[in-house]
VEXZAKE-259290 format. One record per residue (C-alpha): residue in one letter; x, y, z. Coordinates in steps of 0.1 Angstrom, whole numbers, plus 5000, padded with zeros to 4 digits. Each point is the difference from the previous one (the first is absolute). Layout:
BEGIN
(site 'A', (X, Y, Z))
...
END
This chain:
BEGIN
(site 'X', (1217, 6529, 6336))
(site 'X', (5003, 5004, 5032))
(site 'X', (5027, 5016, 5019))
(site 'X', (4999, 5009, 5042))
(site 'X', (5017, 5025, 5015))
(site 'X', (5027, 4992, 5024))
(site 'X', (5026, 5021, 5020))
(site 'X', (5036, 4998, 4987))
(site 'X', (5031, 4979, 5021))
(site 'X', (5022, 5034, 4999))
(site 'X', (4994, 5028, 5020))
(site 'X', (4985, 5034, 4984))
(site 'X', (5027, 5020, 5014))
(site 'X', (5036, 4987, 5002))
(site 'X', (5017, 5010, 5030))
(site 'X', (5033, 5006, 5004))
(site 'X', (5021, 4993, 5032))
(site 'X', (5031, 5013, 5009))
(site 'X', (5028, 4974, 5010))
(site 'X', (4996, 5007, 5036))
(site 'X', (4962, 4993, 4997))
(site 'X', (4999, 4971, 4982))
(site 'X', (4978, 4972, 5016))
(site 'X', (5018, 4966, 5013))
(site 'X', (4978, 4980, 4976))
(site 'X', (5019, 5024, 4965))
(site 'X', (5036, 4985, 5015))
(site 'X', (4985, 4964, 4994))
(site 'X', (4988, 4999, 5035))
(site 'X', (5034, 5010, 5017))
(site 'X', (5010, 5027, 5016))
(site 'X', (5022, 5030, 4980))
(site 'X', (5034, 4998, 5010))
(site 'X', (5013, 5033, 5024))
(site 'X', (5024, 5022, 4985))
(site 'X', (5025, 4981, 5026))
(site 'X', (4993, 4970, 4987))
(site 'X', (5002, 5007, 4965))
(site 'X', (5033, 5019, 5007))
(site 'X', (5013, 4971, 5018))
(site 'X', (4992, 4976, 4971))
(site 'X', (5023, 5026, 4980))
(site 'X', (5026, 5000, 5020))
(site 'X', (5001, 4962, 5003))
(site 'X', (5003, 4997, 4966))
(site 'X', (5022, 5025, 4992))
(site 'X', (5023, 4977, 5027))
(site 'X', (4997, 4975, 4980))
(site 'X', (5002, 5015, 4968))
(site 'X', (5033, 5015, 5013))
(site 'X', (5013, 4964, 5010))
(site 'X', (4991, 4984, 4968))
(site 'X', (5020, 5025, 4981))
(site 'X', (5032, 5001, 5025))
(site 'X', (4998, 4959, 4999))
(site 'X', (4999, 5009, 4963))
(site 'X', (5031, 5019, 5000))
(site 'X', (5013, 4982, 5023))
(site 'X', (4999, 4967, 4967))
(site 'X', (5010, 5026, 4975))
(site 'X', (5031, 5009, 5020))
(site 'X', (5010, 4967, 5001))
(site 'X', (4990, 4990, 4968))
(site 'X', (5024, 5027, 4989))
(site 'X', (5029, 4993, 5020))
(site 'X', (4994, 4961, 4982))
(site 'X', (5004, 5017, 4968))
(site 'X', (5027, 5020, 5006))
(site 'X', (5021, 4969, 5010))
(site 'X', (4987, 4981, 4969))
(site 'X', (5009, 5030, 4983))
(site 'X', (5037, 5002, 5009))
(site 'X', (5005, 4962, 4996))
(site 'X', (4992, 5000, 4968))
(site 'X', (5020, 5033, 4991))
(site 'X', (5029, 4976, 5012))
(site 'X', (4991, 4974, 4980))
(site 'X', (4998, 5026, 4971))
(site 'X', (5034, 5011, 5006))
(site 'X', (5012, 4965, 5003))
(site 'X', (4987, 4990, 4963))
(site 'X', (5011, 5033, 4990))
(site 'X', (5034, 4993, 5007))
(site 'X', (4998, 4959, 4989))
(site 'X', (4983, 5015, 4965))
(site 'X', (5034, 5026, 4999))
(site 'X', (5025, 4967, 5005))
(site 'X', (4984, 4980, 4976))
(site 'X', (4999, 5029, 4971))
(site 'X', (5038, 4996, 5008))
(site 'X', (5005, 4966, 4996))
(site 'X', (4977, 4998, 4968))
(site 'X', (5019, 5034, 4983))
(site 'X', (5037, 4981, 5011))
(site 'X', (4983, 4966, 4983))
(site 'X', (4989, 5016, 4972))
(site 'X', (5035, 5016, 4992))
(site 'X', (5016, 4969, 5007))
(site 'X', (4979, 4987, 4969))
(site 'X', (5006, 5027, 4977))
(site 'X', (5033, 4994, 5005))
(site 'X', (5000, 4962, 4995))
(site 'X', (4983, 5009, 4969))
(site 'X', (5024, 5028, 4990))
(site 'X', (5028, 4973, 5001))
(site 'X', (4980, 4974, 4979))
(site 'X', (4993, 5026, 4975))
(site 'X', (5034, 5009, 4998))
END
């Protein structure tokens, strides 16, 4: 079997370029952003993030207020139910005493 010698498709010595030396083709045909543009993009992203966090904090504060109101309402209802339960318990005890007294009279 005969093989032909052909040149490899990759360079023999790998060249390393510093970031500032990269060609525009290495960045996909676009020039790399300068420090000021990158800083502007970071500042813009941080600003958007801060506004999102602030919005979330406002939403959570509103939700916390609503939950506090709901808790206060539930505590009032609990106190009302507790008072009713105490009243019912007293009435049941009096009814049981009345029934016991009737049974005692019947047994005599």
